[in-house]
N, C-alpha and C positions, 0 to 999 in steps of 0.2 A: 504493500500500500504506500509506503514511503517513497518508493521509486516512482509510482504513478504520480504522486503529488509533485515530485521533483521535476519530472518532464513536463507536467502541465504548466509549470512556471515559465517555460521557454516556448513561445509560440513558433510554429513552423515557419521556415524561411523559404520562399518560392525561388525557383530558378531565375525568374525575372529580377528578383531583388538581388540575388548573387551577381548577376550580370551587370546590374547598375553600379554596384560597388566596384567591380572589376574595371569597368570602363572609366569610372572616376579615377581609380588608381593609375590607369594607363595614361591619363592626362593627354588624350589625343593620339596615343601611340597605336600602331596597327595591331589589332587583336590577332589576326592570322599569323603575322610574322613573329610576334613576341610570345604568343602562348600556344600556338598549334605546332606540335612536333610532327614534321613530315618525315616519316621513316623511309629508308631505302627500299622497303617493300611496297611503297606507294600508299601507305596507310596514314591517315591523319589522326593523330592522337590528341584528344582534347585535354585541357588542363585539369579537368575534374569530371567525375561522373556521379550520377545520383540514381536512386532506386528506379525512377521513371525510365532510365536508359536501358534497363534490362527487361522491362515488362513485355516487350514484343520480340525478344530474341529466341523464343521457343527452345529454352535450354533443356537438354535431356540429362537426367542423372546418370552417373557412371554405373557400369555393370560390375565394376571391380568390387570384390568382397573385402579386401584389405589393402593396405598401402605398403606392404612389405616388399622389399626388392632384393635381388641377388647382388652381393658384393663381389663383383667380377674383376679378375686380374687378367689383362691381355699380355701374354708372354710372346715377344717377337723373336726370341732366341730360337734358332733352328737346330742348334746342337742339342741332341736328345738328352744327354746326361745333365747338362747345365740347365736346360729347361725344366727338368724334373726337380733339380735342386731349388730353383727359383720358386717353383710351384709349392713345394713342401714348406718353404719359408713363408709363403703367403698364407697357406692353410693355418699355420701356427698363429698368424696375426688376425684371423677371423674371416679370411676370404672363403666364400662357399661356391664360387663359380670360376672356372679356369678356361682360358682360351689358348690353344696351342697352334704354333706353326708346325704342321706335320709333314712338310715336304720331304723330310729325310726318313720318315717312318715307312720302311718297305717290308720288314719281316716281323714275325711274331716276337723275336728277341728285341727288336726295336720298340715294339708296342709295350712289352713288359718293362723295358728300361724307362720309357716315358712315363708310364703310369705306376711305377713302383711306389708303394706306400699311399696310393690314392684309391679310394673306394668309389667307383662310378655310381653306386646307388646312394651315396651320401653327398657327393659333390657333382655339380653340373659340369659337363665337359663340352667344350665348343672347339671345333676343329676347322682349320683352313689349310688348303694345300694348293700348290700350283699344278699338281698332277691329277691323276684320275681319282675322283671322289668315290667312284663305285668300288674300285679295288681297295681303297682305304676303309670304306664302310664295311665291306665284307670281312676284312682283316680285324676290324674293331669288334664286330659281332662275334667272330670266331673266338677272339680273346675273352669276351664276356661269357660265352658258353663254356669254354674250357676252364674258366675260373669259377664257374658255378654261381655267377651273379644272377639275381632275379631281374630278368629283362624288362619286366613291367615297371621297375623302379629306376630305370636309367633315363635321366633327363639331360638335355643339352641341345646342341645344334651343329649342323654343317653350314659352312659359309659359301654354299653354292649360289653363285650370282653371276652368270656369264654376261649378262647385259651390262650391268654397271662395271664389272671387271674390265670390259672392253674399253670403257671410257678413260681408264688410266693406263691401260696396256696397249691399246691401239688395235686389238684383234679379238675375235670371238673364241678362237681356239678350235672351233669346229664349224661345220655347216649348220645353218639355222635349224633345219629339221632335226638334225642329230642332237643339237643343244637341248631341245625339249624332250626328245626321246630319252636322253640321259636322265633328265629330271623325272620323267615318268618311272624309270627304272629305280631311281633313288627313293621315290615316294613309295613304291611297292615294297621294296626291301625293308624300309623302315617300318611300314605298317604291319608287315608280317613278322617282324623280329623285335624291334624296340619302338613300340607304337607311340611313346611319349617323346620321341626325339623329333626336333624340327629339321627341316631339309633346306628350305629356301631362306636365305638372309638377304634382304634388300638393303644394300649398303648406301643408304641415303647420306651418310656422313661424308661420302666422297664429294658430293655437291657442295656441302658446307666448306670442306677443306680446299675447294677450288674457288671459293669466293662468292658462292650463290647466296641470295637472300634467304631469309627464313621461309618465306612463301614459296620460293623456287625449290628449296630443298624438300619441302613437304609435297609440293605438286609433282615433282619428278620422281620422288620415291613412290608415291601412290600410283603414278603412271607405269613405272617399272613393275610394281606388284600386280597391277591389273593386266599387264602383258603376260606375266606368268599364269595368272588366274584364267585368262581367256584361253590360252593355249592348252593348259592342262585339262580344263573342263571339256574342251573339244576332243581331247584324247581319252576321255572317260574317267578322269579323276574327279570325284565329287567336290563341289565348291567348298563344303564344310571341311573336307579333308585337307584341301589346299590352305584354307584359312587357319586351320588348327596347327599346321606345320610351317607357318611362315613367320619370320622375325623381321621387324622393321628396326634397322640400326640408324639412329640419328646421332649427329654430333651436337653437343650443347655448347654455345658460345657465351659471351659475357653480357648479352642483352637479356637481363634477368627475367623480366616479366614476359617479354616476347617469346622467350624459350619455353616458359611454362605454358603459354597459350598455344604454341606450335604443337606440343605433344598432346594437349587436350584436343586440339582440332584434328589431329591425326585419327583419333578414335572415332570422332564424329563422321569424318569423311570415309573412313574404311567401311563403316556400317552402311553408309549411303551407296558405296560401290557394291558391296557384297549383296545388298538387297536385290540388285538387278539380276543376280544369278539364282535367286530363289533357293537358298540352301535348305537342306532338310534338317539341319541341326544348328542350334544356337551357338555351338562352339565355333562356327564360322566367324562370328563377330568378336571373339575373344582375342583381340590383337595383342601379340607379345611385343613390347617395345624395349629394345636395348639401347642405351645411350652410352656415348664415350665422350671424353673431353675433346673439344675442337683443337686440332693441331694448327689451324689457320691463324689463331690469335696468340700463339705462344712465342716467347722471345728468348733470345740469347742473353741480352744484357738485362741486368737486374732480374735474374731468373727466379728469385724468391717471390716476385710478384705473381709468377705463374701459380703459386699455391693459392693466392687470393682468387685468381681467375677460376681455378678448378673447384674451389670451395663454392663460389656462387653458382657455377655451372652444375655442380652436383645437387645443390639445393633446388635449382630450377627443375631438374629431372625428378627429384624425389617428390617435390610438391605436386608436380604434374602427374605423378603416378607411373613413372617408368618401372618396368618389371626387372630390369637389370641395369646396373650402373658401373661403368668402368672409368676410373680416374687415371689419367696419364701422369707419370712422375714429372715433377717440375722441371727436370733437366733434360726432358725428351728432345728438345729442339737442337741440342748440340753435343750430346754424348749418350752412350749406353747407360741406362739407369743402373744404380747400385742399390745395395740393401737399404741405405738411408732414404733415398728418394722413393723407393717402392714402399717402404714402411709408412712414410708420410702420406702417400697416395691412398693406401688402404685405411689408414687411421682417420682420414677425413670422412669417409663414409661411416665408419664405426661411431664417430662422434655425432654425426647427424642422426644416427639411430638411437644411441644410448643417452645422449645429452639433450637433444632437441625433440626426440620422440616423433620425428616426421613419419615414421612407419606406423604410427598408431591411429591416424585419422585418414579416412578415405576421402580423396579429392578435397584437401583442406582449403583450396582457393575457390571452391564452388560458392557462388553467391556474391563474390567480389565484383562490384560494379565495373571496375576497371578491367580486371582479367576476363570477365565474361564478355565484355565488349570487344577486347582485342582478340579473344578466341574466335568470336563470331566473324570479325573482320578478316583475320588470317584464313579462316576456313573458306570464306566467300572468295577471297583473292586467289587462294590455291585452287579452288574448284574451277574458277575461270581459266586458269592456266591448264589444268587437267583436261578440260573440255577442248581447249585449243589443240592440245596434243592428239586427242582422240580424233578430232576433225582432220588432222594431218595423216591419220592412219595408225596412230599408236606410238608407243615409246620406241620400239625397234626401228620403225621407219624414220622417226624423228632424229635418232642418233646417227643413223646411216647418212642422212642428209646434212648432219652437222648442226641442225636447228637448236637443239638443247645446249650443245657446247657453245654456240655463239651467244645465246641468251645468258648463260652463266658468265662468259667472258665479259660481256657488256657490264654486268653488275660488278664483277671483280674490278674492272677498270674504274668504275665510279668509286668504289670503296678505296682503291689505291690512291686515287686523286684526293679524296678527302683526308687520307693519312698524309699525303705529300703536302697538302695545304695546312695540315694540323687542325683541321676541323674535327677530325676524329683523333682522340688522344690515345697513344699507346704508352702507358706510363713507363718511364725509364728508358724509352727508346726515341720517340719523336718529341717527347716532352719530359722535363725534369730528369735528365740523365744523371747517373752517378759518375762524376767526372774522374774519380780515382780508379774506376773499374777498368780492367783489361781482360779480354776474353779470348784473344787469338791463340794463346798457348793452351787453352782448355778445350778447344773444339775437337771433337772426334768425328761427328757426322753433322751435316748441315740440312739435310732434307730427306724425308722418307719417300723420295721420288723414284723414277724409273729412267734409266738411260736407254737411248736408242729405241724408243717404242716402235712397234710395227705401225704401218700406215693404212691398215684396212679401213679404219674409221678415224676421225679426228679425235685426239685425246683432250682431256681437261688438263689445265695447268696445275702444277703442284708447287706453289710458292706461298710461304707464310707472309702475312701482311706486313710484317716488320722487316723483312729481308733487305729491301733497298736501303733503309736507314742503317741497318746493321753493317751492310757492305761498306758504306761510307766510313764508318768508324773503324772497321777492321782494316781498311786500306791505310788509315792514319796510323794504326798500331803497327802495321807491318812496314811502314815507311821509315826511312832513316831520319826523318825530320818531322817534328810536330809543330804545325803552324801556331803562331801566337796572335791573340786578339787583344788589343788594348782598348779599354772602355774609357773614352774621354768624356767625363761627366762635368756638366757646367750648368749654372743658372738655377732655375726653379727646382727646389729640393724634391718635391713630389714627382715631377715629370722626369727629372734625370734619373731618379731611383727606379721609376717604373720602366723607363726605356733601357736602362742598364740591365735590369732584370730580364727584360725581353731579349735583348741582344746576347746576354750571357747564355740564356737557355737555347737560343737559336744556334749559336756556333758550338756550344758544348755538345750538341747532338752529334757532331762529327768527331768529337774527342779533341778539339783544339784546346790549347792552353789559354785560359781566360785571365786577363790581368785587370782586376776591378780597381776602382778608386773612389775615395770619399767625395771628391769634387775639387775643381780648380777655380781660383778666383778670377783668372783671366784666361782668354783663349790662348794667348802666347805661352803661358805657363803650362797649360795642358799639352800644347803642341811639342814643347821641349821635352816633357816627360814621355810623350809617345815616341819621340825620336830615340831617347835614351833606352827605351824598352826593347828596341830592335824588333818590334812587332811588324808582321806583314800586313795586318789588317788593323786599322784604327776606326773605331765606331764612335761617332759623335752622338752623345746622349743628352738631350735638353728638350725644351719646349719648342713648338713650332715658331712662336714669336721670337725666341732668342736664337734660332738657328741662323738668321741673317747675319748677326754680328759674329756668331761662333764660326761659321763657314768662312767669312771674310778674314777672321783672325788666324785660323789654322792652315788654310790651304796654301798661303804663300810659303809657309815653313815646310809643309809635308808634301806638297805636289812635286812629283818626280823623284821623291826619296822614299816614299811608302807605296807599296804596290796597290793597296786598296784603301780608299777613304770612304767610309760608309756613313750614311745618315740613318739613325733608327727612327723610323716614322715615315709618313707619306705626305709631306708638305706640297700638295699638288701645284699650288700657284708658284712655287719657287723651284720646282724640279729642274727646269731648263736652265735657269739662272745658276743654280748650284753646280750643275754638270759643267757649265762653261767655266766655272771657277776651279774645277778639279775633283768634284765629288764623283766617285766611280759607281756607287750603288746605293740603293735604298732598300731597307728591310722593314716590313710591317706585317700585320696579320693577313694582308692580301698577297703576300709573297709566297710563291711556291717554294717552300723550304727545301724540299728534296732536290729540285732542279738547281736551285741557287747553290746549295752545298756541293752538289756534284760538279758544278762549274768551278767552285773554289778549289776542290780537291784536284781537279785536272790542272789547275794553274800553279798550285802551291806544293804538291807532294813531289818528293824526289825518289 
């Protein structure tokens, strides 16, 4: 009763009243530009949502009965004994699902060595191989039978996905008809022997790691799944059997709420697709979603920030109801993981379960005005793309023509430009770098890519978003000379400090030595100090109004003796005048930071 009285004291506030207050606070500013977030997916996200915004969304409750998930560890090591050792270490730390590269498992002895100490009825096993999945599957089943395991209790998956595989390898590996015949054979073998094992894994994370938007990743994953579904049902495999044995593998990135919405939208759209096949069993709708950390947003520099990234990514997956979560070690971008980085990766999930109880509530974001709206928006946008692909003849035809690859590349280019302009921040790389950090001596591997791919179809690119900036800094580290940048600060205290901070951050991204100063009383004094520093770049840091006097005072001293005299800012009306006096460059938030620093590197490095 007390609570009823409390709320009665606060009259409801209408949306119109909220909007009036917002417009007053904007003081004539553009509502769209200042408050509407236009995502790269083409979705307009409003500054706030209210109960009225979800009343027409036709929200369907999830069919999941709990929010528990598998703590999965992906083991990329192909050496059998080492892979087994890594797996056993993971099991001790709480991992309950393992993924193995089984390309070297050819005999029963190999299988025994790989699974030594691992009980397939207690731990989920997931396998990927570059060779024949059928031969491996038969070997695995033979191992299970000879070891007297209960085949009904064996869970896991094969990573059979020739369609998406072709996008990063450049070839299908076999003829189109044979591709689906192999899949029918795998489905039949699994159904007759280990019925709870999944066969198809649609590797949607490949799109994410190539720079696709969240909407594209979802749409293309659904399209590939539908290609399998259509072909298998034509060959006599029931729709519910396909759905029951299909895994969707997504990568989760740093866009926290959008990633939650993506996974929720996947279940909605899969149901919509599956209904067209009139399945005889509701198990067709029980989509198994496995997520892994995005590789696209991981960095070499300031690598411990990767831990923060994978933490939010895992939270997104857990809140969205992923069935399996795999966290990449924080050092995956530049070296083979070690026991420490693998332990941190598995502990992140354990903490999410044991400390935050994210596994205790089914669909915890349900009813959130914001998440329900972006779930609906993502689902609608992905469905539009899905229909476009179907109109083109389906996923297989679309990748043969290179349509999907081109669309992903367009988005990747947009994302790369935003990073280059620093509209998108990669902490520790294109913004706020650790100037004392050096990584060139620590690098073991730079990309999980593929050399010399076949050219049967066009491949997707494999480049992390931060690589161009990392290459700038690595070039400086490997050079015999580290360029010096002298910040000549003068005049208005607030402006000179702000522009010195901007300039320092700008050039530190390349790993240049930054020489900062408290400020100079005269332009001549600053010019003399700049000469004494022997810096190749002198950056003038002051207010627009004071640049006229500062430029006039320093250029007679520095012109012809310093390679680059730079103004921090964009004094449009004075640019030509300053250039005539000897200013060589201007840096501001409108500068393409990447292109600018690439130019400086080409001129200054020895």
